[in-house]
N, C-alpha and C positions, 0 to 999 in steps of 0.2 A: 590880524592873520600873518605870520611872517614871512619874509617875503621872498624865501624859497618856497613854503608850500603855496602861493601863490602865480610861482610857476609852476608848480605842480598842476595845479587846478586849469591853467591855460593849456600843458601840455593835455588833460583829458578832454577838456574842452573840444580842444584840436581832434583827437583822435576818436570822441564820438562822433563830429563832423562829418569825417573821412569815412569813418564806418557808417554816414548817410542814417543817424537815429535821427528823428524828427524834432525837428524845431522846439516843441512842447516837452519830450523829452528831457531833452541837454538842459532846458531850462529847469526843470526840474530835480534832476539830477545833480547839477551843479548848485542849486540853491540848498538843497539837501546833503552835499559833501560841504558846503562851507559853513553851514549850522554844523555839523558833525567834528567838523578842524577846531571852531570858535571855541564850541564846549568843553575840548584839551587845548586848549588855546598855552598850558603852562606844560605839554608834554608835546614831545617830537611823536609826528605821525608812524615814524619805524617802531616805539615802544609801546604804540599800542594794544593791547591786546584782545582776546576775547573775553575776557570779560569787564572792558572798560567799555564794550561794545552790549555786555549784558544792561552795565551801568545804566548808559546811555538810555537801551530802550526803557528800561525799567524808570530812570527819574526824570527823562526828558520826555520820550516818547507819549506811556500812558500816561505819566501824570500830569501833562496836559492838557489829557484827552482827545486827542488826536486820532481821524477816522484810523481804522483797520487798513484802508488802501494807501494812506498815505503813507503808515508804517511799513507795509510793502517797497514801496517805492522808496521809501528812502533806505531801509536795508540793501537792497537792491542795488542800488549804488553805490552804498559804500563798499558789497561785496566786489562789485564791478573796476572800483577806485583802486585798493586793494591789490586786484589782481594785475590790472592793466600799468598802476606806478608805482605804487610799492613792489613789487612784484612776490608778492607773498597772501596766502588764501588767510580769511578770517570766518570760523567755523560758524555759518549762519543755522547752521542747526541745532543750536544753544540758545536764539533769542527764543524767547514766546511768541510766534505769533499766531493771528488766530487764522481760520478755516475761510476762507474768501467767499463773501456770500453773493451768491451768482443768481439774481430777479429773474424773475422770466419775463424777453421780450414783450413791451407791450406795443401791440399792434392798432393801428386804427383801420375800419373798415375800409372796403376798398369803395363804396357809394358814398362815405366819407370824403377820402381822399380825390376823389374826380367831383367833387360837389366842391373844395374847396380849389382845383386848378381850373377848372373850369372858371370860378368866380373871378378870379385876379386881373385886375384891369391892366396894371403894369407889365409889359410885355418882359421884363427885364427876370423880375420877380417871377413872373409865370415859368421861363424858362428854366431859370436857378432851381426852382424847386422843384419842378417837372421832372429836369434832369435828377435832382437827389435821391427819386422816386423810381424812377423809370432803369436807373441803373444801380442802384443799390449802393450810392455814394456816402461817404464817410465825411463829415465835413471840412476834416484839410483837403479832402480829393478835390470836390467842387470847387475848392477856392485855390487853391493850387495846378488847375487845370487850364491848361495854354492852349492858344492855338494850334500849335504844332503839334500838337496831343491829338488833335480830329484827321480824321483820314476821309474825305468825304467821295472816294472815289471806292474803296471800300467798305463805305460806311461803318467806320470801326473808334472806339475812343480808346486811347490809352492812358491810364493811371500807372503814371511814372511813382516810383518811392511812396506804394502805399505803408499801409502798417507792416511793420515785420521786414522792412526796406524790399518787397517787393512790388514787381509791376503785372499789370495784368490789360488785357484786350479785351473790348467789350463792345458785342453786334448792333446798331443803331439802325433802328426800324427805321421804313422812308419818313413814317409821321415825324419820327425825333429829328432825321436827318431837315424835313422842311422846316421843322420851326427853327434847327438851330440857323438854317441859311436867313430866315427870316429876321431872326434876333440881329444876327450879325448885320446884314444890313440897316439894319433899323441902328443899333449902335455902336458899329465900326468899332470893337476894342484894339486895343494893340499889342498887348503881349497876351494878359489873362484872357478865356472865355469869357467869364464874367468880373467886371471893374467895378472899380469902385468910382469916384467923384469926377478924380483925375484920370487923363488916358493913363495906362499904365500901369496905373496901383492896383494895389489888391485889391477884392472886396473881402469887406471885416468879418470878422467871426458875431461880432455882438450883431452886427449887423442883418445875415442872415439867418440869426436864431430871432430873432425881432422880428423879420417878415413873415416867418414860419406861425410865429405866437397868433400876430395880429389877422393873418387870414383865413388861421384854423379857428381862432377862438371868436371870429363871426360865424363860424357854423357848429362849433362847443363851446359853450359857453364855461368858462373859470376852466378848461381842461389844464389837465399836468404832461399834457405832452410834449416831448423836446424834439428835434430836428432829427437827432438817428434814428428815432421811432418809425420816420419813413423808409427808412433801410430796413429796420425789422419787417417792417408792414409789408414790403417789396419781396422780401425773401418768405413770408410765410404766405401773402398770395397765389407766389408760383407755385410754392410745395399746395396748395391748395388745388392748383390749375390741374397738376398731375406733372408737375416738372420733377427731374431727379435730383435725389437730394446730393447728388455727384457733381451736375452740372450749378446747382445752386452754387455748392462750397464753391467752382469755379469763379464763378459769376460776383460771390462777393470778397473773393481770394484769402477765404479763412486756410492757414495752415494744417488745421486738423479738421477732420471729417467730425468730430464730438464736439466740437464748437458748431458746426452748421447744423446738428441733430437737435439742438435745443428748440427748432423751432417745429419739431414735431410735438414737442410738449404746447405749445399753443394754439396748432392748427387744429381746426372742430370739425374738419372733412371727416375722418373716421368715426370720432366722438357723436358726430350727429349719429349716425347708423344706427350706434344700440341702441336697442331697445328699453325704456326704462320701466322698470315691474309696477309703477302704478298707472300706463295707460293701460292695465288690462282692470284697472280699478271703477267702481262705481260711482265719481264721485260728485 
């Protein structure tokens, strides 16, 4: 990559950071831009046209069989780069983009969640997974949670810079607050609420996924759930308990109510009241 291009990419990285994009998004966008600019190494970025973008999509992304999700991430990164750095628009409407597949949330029953959390012997692991479920936290949110984000007097937990660069304040029940206090007295974390092996070290993404799979695997053999399913389960269980979608939207930090409405498709409360025609059959 040319020196001038490297400078522009560095400036783009600085802009993403100042705009509070997540670490993961920055990593994905920078990788996408580097791949794109290297693909057209013999061309000045200012000379790249919409036709080049269409060719890149067909001959690089589609030809290599990359996922629809990766394709959309790359195209979004290129669009943003040209808008902010090159000060011009590339028409992404000309790109053959698949409709995004939106699978239904996978929900773990309340009984199984309880069985898993109660059975965890390691109190750090128990506290981490309980908070993910009880507060509907994303993986990055539990890992980035700092001691200063907790208010024991108001019994609240503040998620700083969640998805979409949004902050939100979550209520903590007496039981959760007592659990956090007990955990703090046992482990004495220095910076993050849930820390790694060394004081002040952030707990890793791999570790928290591994402990979730380990403990749920003892209840459900060969399961295909992910840590994020605890968040889905929290939302669904609230809905089934009669909590308003509007409140659930606030608790989850969803920008649009349409995102929260997907949980109405997996909640069984209303559906189970429907009488099946075969109920009248003498089978």
